[in-house]
Structures are given as structure tokens and as C-alpha cells.
C-alpha positions as CSV (number, residue, x, y, z in Angstrom):
1,X,95.2,92.5,118.7
2,X,96.1,93.6,122.3
3,X,96.5,96.8,124.1
4,X,97.3,97.8,127.7
5,X,95.0,100.5,129.2
6,X,96.8,102.4,131.9
7,X,95.7,104.3,135.0
8,X,96.1,108.0,135.8
9,X,96.6,110.2,138.8
10,X,95.3,113.7,139.5
11,X,97.6,116.5,140.4
12,X,95.1,118.7,142.2
13,X,91.4,118.5,141.6
14,X,89.3,121.6,142.1
15,X,85.5,121.7,141.9
16,X,84.7,125.0,140.3
17,X,80.9,124.9,139.7
18,X,77.7,122.8,139.8
19,X,76.3,122.5,136.3
20,X,72.6,122.6,135.2
21,X,73.0,119.1,133.7
22,X,73.7,117.7,137.2
23,X,77.5,117.4,136.6
24,X,80.2,119.5,138.1
25,X,82.9,121.6,136.4
26,X,86.4,120.7,137.5
27,X,90.0,121.7,137.0
28,X,92.7,119.2,137.4
29,X,96.0,117.9,135.8
30,X,95.8,114.3,134.8
31,X,98.9,112.3,134.4
32,X,99.2,108.7,133.0
33,X,101.0,106.1,135.1
34,X,102.4,102.7,134.2
35,X,99.7,100.6,136.0
36,X,98.0,98.5,133.3
37,X,95.0,96.4,132.4
38,X,95.2,94.1,129.3
39,X,92.6,94.2,126.6
40,X,92.5,91.8,123.7
41,X,90.2,91.8,120.7
42,X,89.9,89.4,117.8
43,X,87.5,89.3,114.9
44,X,85.2,86.3,115.3
45,X,82.0,84.7,113.9
46,X,80.2,85.5,117.2
47,X,80.5,88.3,119.7
48,X,82.0,87.3,123.0
49,X,83.1,89.0,126.2
50,X,85.1,87.6,129.0
51,X,87.3,89.0,131.9
52,X,89.8,87.8,134.4
53,X,91.8,89.4,137.2
54,X,89.9,91.6,139.5
55,X,86.2,90.9,139.6
56,X,84.1,93.6,137.8
57,X,80.9,94.4,139.6
58,X,77.6,95.3,137.9
59,X,75.9,94.4,134.6
60,X,78.4,93.6,131.8
61,X,76.3,95.7,129.5
62,X,77.4,98.8,131.4
63,X,81.0,98.1,130.8
64,X,82.6,101.0,128.8
65,X,84.4,98.6,126.5
66,X,81.1,97.1,125.3
67,X,79.6,100.6,125.1
68,X,82.5,101.7,123.0
69,X,81.8,98.9,120.6
70,X,78.2,99.8,120.4
71,X,79.0,103.5,119.7
72,X,81.2,102.6,116.7
73,X,78.8,100.0,115.3
74,X,76.1,102.6,115.3
75,X,78.1,104.8,112.9
76,X,79.8,101.8,111.2
77,X,77.1,99.2,111.0
78,X,79.1,96.8,108.8
79,X,81.8,96.1,111.5
80,X,82.4,92.4,112.2
81,X,81.8,90.7,115.5
82,X,84.5,90.8,118.2
83,X,85.7,88.3,120.8
84,X,87.0,90.5,123.6
85,X,88.8,89.7,126.8
86,X,89.9,92.1,129.6
87,X,92.4,91.2,132.3
88,X,91.5,93.7,135.0
89,X,94.4,94.8,137.2
90,X,93.7,98.5,138.0
91,X,91.5,98.7,141.1
92,X,88.0,100.0,140.4
93,X,86.2,102.9,142.1
94,X,89.7,104.0,143.2
95,X,90.1,107.4,141.5
96,X,92.6,105.9,139.0
97,X,90.4,106.0,135.8
98,X,90.8,102.3,135.0
99,X,87.3,101.9,133.5
100,X,87.6,105.1,131.5
101,X,91.0,103.9,130.2
102,X,89.5,100.6,129.2
103,X,86.7,102.4,127.2
104,X,89.1,104.8,125.5
105,X,91.6,102.1,124.6
106,X,88.8,100.0,123.2
107,X,88.0,102.8,120.8
108,X,91.7,103.1,119.8
109,X,92.0,99.3,119.4
110,X,88.9,99.0,117.2
111,X,90.1,102.0,115.2
112,X,93.3,100.1,114.4
113,X,91.7,96.7,114.0
114,X,89.1,97.8,111.6
115,X,91.3,100.4,109.7
116,X,88.8,103.2,110.4
117,X,91.5,105.9,110.2
118,X,89.7,108.1,112.8
119,X,92.1,110.8,114.1
120,X,92.3,111.6,117.7
121,X,89.8,114.5,117.5
122,X,87.0,112.1,116.5
123,X,88.1,109.4,118.9
124,X,87.9,112.0,121.7
125,X,84.4,112.9,120.5
126,X,83.4,109.2,120.9
127,X,85.2,108.9,124.2
128,X,83.3,111.9,125.7
129,X,80.1,110.0,125.1
130,X,81.5,107.2,127.3
131,X,82.5,109.2,130.3
132,X,84.2,112.5,131.5
133,X,87.7,111.1,131.9
134,X,87.7,108.9,128.8
135,X,88.9,111.6,126.3
136,X,92.1,112.0,128.3
137,X,93.2,108.5,127.5
138,X,93.1,109.0,123.7
139,X,96.4,111.0,123.5
140,X,97.3,109.7,127.0
141,X,99.8,112.3,128.1
142,X,99.7,114.9,130.9
143,X,96.8,117.3,130.3
144,X,94.9,120.0,132.1
145,X,91.2,118.9,132.2
146,X,88.3,121.3,132.7
147,X,84.6,121.3,132.1
148,X,83.4,117.8,133.1
149,X,86.9,116.7,132.5
150,X,86.5,116.4,128.7
151,X,88.0,119.9,127.9
152,X,91.7,119.2,127.6
153,X,94.6,121.5,127.1
154,X,98.3,120.9,126.8
155,X,100.7,121.4,129.7
156,X,104.5,121.2,129.7
157,X,105.1,118.7,132.5
158,X,107.6,115.9,132.9
159,X,107.8,113.6,135.9
160,X,110.6,111.5,134.3
161,X,112.8,109.9,136.9
162,X,110.3,110.6,139.7
163,X,109.4,107.5,141.9
164,X,105.7,106.9,142.4
165,X,104.2,105.0,145.4
166,X,100.5,104.3,145.0
167,X,98.3,102.8,147.8
168,X,94.7,101.7,147.5
169,X,93.3,100.6,150.8
170,X,90.2,98.9,149.3
171,X,87.8,101.5,150.6
172,X,85.1,102.3,148.1
173,X,84.3,106.0,147.9
174,X,81.2,106.6,145.7
175,X,81.4,109.5,143.3
176,X,78.1,110.9,144.5
177,X,79.2,110.6,148.1
178,X,82.4,112.5,147.3
179,X,80.7,115.3,145.5
180,X,78.1,115.7,148.2
181,X,80.8,116.9,150.6
182,X,82.2,119.6,148.3
183,X,81.2,123.2,148.0
184,X,82.3,124.5,144.5
185,X,84.4,127.6,144.4
186,X,86.1,129.5,141.6
187,X,89.8,129.0,141.1
188,X,91.9,131.7,142.7
189,X,95.2,130.8,140.9
190,X,95.6,129.3,137.5
191,X,96.5,125.6,137.8
192,X,99.1,125.9,135.1
193,X,100.9,128.5,137.3
194,X,101.0,126.1,140.3
195,X,102.1,123.1,138.2
196,X,105.0,125.1,136.9
197,X,106.5,125.5,140.4
198,X,107.0,122.2,142.2
199,X,107.8,123.9,145.5
200,X,104.1,125.1,145.6
201,X,102.6,121.7,145.1
202,X,102.3,120.6,148.7
203,X,100.5,123.7,149.9
204,X,98.6,124.8,146.8
205,X,97.9,121.7,144.6
206,X,94.8,120.5,146.5
207,X,92.2,117.8,145.9
208,X,88.9,119.3,147.0
209,X,87.5,115.8,147.8
210,X,90.0,115.2,150.5
211,X,88.3,117.3,153.2
212,X,85.0,115.3,153.2
213,X,86.5,111.9,152.3
214,X,89.2,112.2,154.9
215,X,86.5,113.1,157.5
216,X,84.6,109.9,156.7
217,X,87.6,107.7,156.2
218,X,90.6,108.7,158.4
219,X,92.5,105.7,157.2
220,X,92.9,107.4,153.8
221,X,94.2,110.6,155.4
222,X,96.7,108.5,157.4
223,X,98.1,107.0,154.2
224,X,98.7,110.5,152.8
225,X,100.5,111.6,156.0
226,X,102.7,108.5,155.9
227,X,103.7,109.4,152.3
228,X,105.1,112.7,153.6
229,X,106.7,110.9,156.5
230,X,108.5,108.7,154.0
231,X,109.9,111.8,152.2
232,X,107.4,112.5,149.4
233,X,107.6,116.0,147.9
234,X,103.9,115.7,147.0
235,X,101.1,113.4,148.1
236,X,97.4,113.4,147.4
237,X,94.3,111.4,146.9
238,X,93.7,110.7,143.2
239,X,90.3,111.6,141.8
240,X,87.4,111.0,144.2
241,X,89.4,108.4,146.0
242,X,90.3,106.2,147.7
243,X,93.8,105.7,146.2
244,X,96.6,107.9,147.6
245,X,99.9,108.4,145.8
246,X,103.2,109.9,146.8
247,X,105.9,111.4,144.5
248,X,109.5,111.0,145.5
249,X,112.8,112.3,144.2
250,X,114.3,108.9,145.3
251,X,112.8,105.6,146.0
252,X,111.8,105.5,149.7
253,X,112.9,102.8,152.1
254,X,110.7,99.6,152.1
255,X,107.6,100.2,154.1
256,X,105.3,97.7,155.8
257,X,101.9,98.7,154.4
258,X,98.9,96.6,155.5
259,X,98.7,93.3,153.8
260,X,95.2,94.1,152.5
261,X,96.3,97.2,150.6
262,X,97.0,97.3,146.9
263,X,100.5,98.6,146.6
264,X,102.1,99.8,143.4
265,X,105.5,101.4,142.8
266,X,107.1,102.6,139.6
267,X,109.6,105.1,138.2
268,X,107.8,107.5,136.0
């Protein structure tokens, strides 16, 4: 059985408070985009894990797909072994939620493969144990995220027909590094109110990480500026970076981005 975990972008990202547990409270609107990994699982005699595509750093035991399997097997100890393969296409450490999507889609895939009949509420509970962004990918549609990112609420938002340009310059921005440059403040205006009026996005839909990240990495700031030069009605860094996206009413003219950049375009 195969599934295709997708990336996300953030429309605004406001850091509202530092929590006692060491995390931060945020407010953001997450939107799925059609940039995919590929995840395959088959029931086998022995457990196996392989990957292709972009190299995945770190200990494989820390991979959210394997952690998702461990979570379910803890509550369903009779589950058979899985042979799993991931083709990694979504850049990592790029603010696109690729790892979180992989973990969440692994839960959904195992739910179907093993006929567990877990509804989305329970899958989101498992996903929250994997990571803050993971619950979003269970229903996988535009949502307002608060708390650590796991408190989700519906929003009436459609970007159908909008053209997306996404650039990842290959600069790794550590999450701790990004948060270190942000001073939490309470939200002055409800995010839902800003999202409802696209004319307000450029000035009011702000990613709080941009100030500190742009200061350290001017190249990321330059990509955002270029998006507006090309005619984007909104451009921003996604998550804690370093990917930058632009939203366009019409597809912009071909642009010579640096050959080392990861460039993705799609109609939403």
C-alpha cells in the first residue's frame, strides 16, 4: 500500500507565548501544497526500512515513520511486521513539514492497512505524540493552528487557481536558532480576520521568524523580495525557514533562480 505525504506552507506565523514545558504557543494558518514524498508499506515476515531520494540525516530510529509504527504497536501489540520504503522529495529542515507529514501519513496508512478503523480524532491524538505539526496532516486541509500547533480549528479558505512558487535555498535554519531570535507577543488582531481579507495579507500576515532569520541569512530575505518583484500578491518564509513561497494570481514569467536552489511551482 502506498501514500503520498505532502508538504505545507504557513500563512502567517505568530509566536504568542513561551510555555512552561519549553515549547512556544503559536498562531498560524497551515495550508497543504502538492509537493509530495512517497511512502510504501507492505506486510512482511521481517521488519525493514529503506529510503531513497534526498538523504535523511540522523539516526533512523528518530524517523517519525518508525516512531508512528512503534506508537501503534504499543496499543495494538499483535500487528504484523512491515517492510517500509520512503522516497524523500520534500526538502528537510525547510519549514515545509515534510517529516511531520511522513509521520502522520504513516499513521493513516497503517490504519488502513491493518483495518484498525481509527477515526481522525484518535489519529490526531497519536500524531500529537509524534510532533506539533503532525496532527494537521491527518485531515490535511487548511486549518488555523494554535497551542504548539496541535490545536486545530476550521477556516474557510480556498486558494484554488492560485499559482505557487516555492524556493528552498538549501540553507538550514535550526528550530532552536529561529526561536531564539523571537520575542513572544500576544496577537493584536484575530488571524481569521486577516485571512478573510486578502488585501491585508502583505502587511498584516507576518511570520515572526523572518526578522531574526533574515538578519542572519539575507539571501532568504532577497528571495522574498524577488517574489514581490515578480508580482506575488503575498510572499513569506514558511515555518521557521528557510523556504520562501510566493502566491500569484497568474503564473509569473520564467525566472533564473540559482542552480543550487530547490524550485517548485504548482497551481493550487
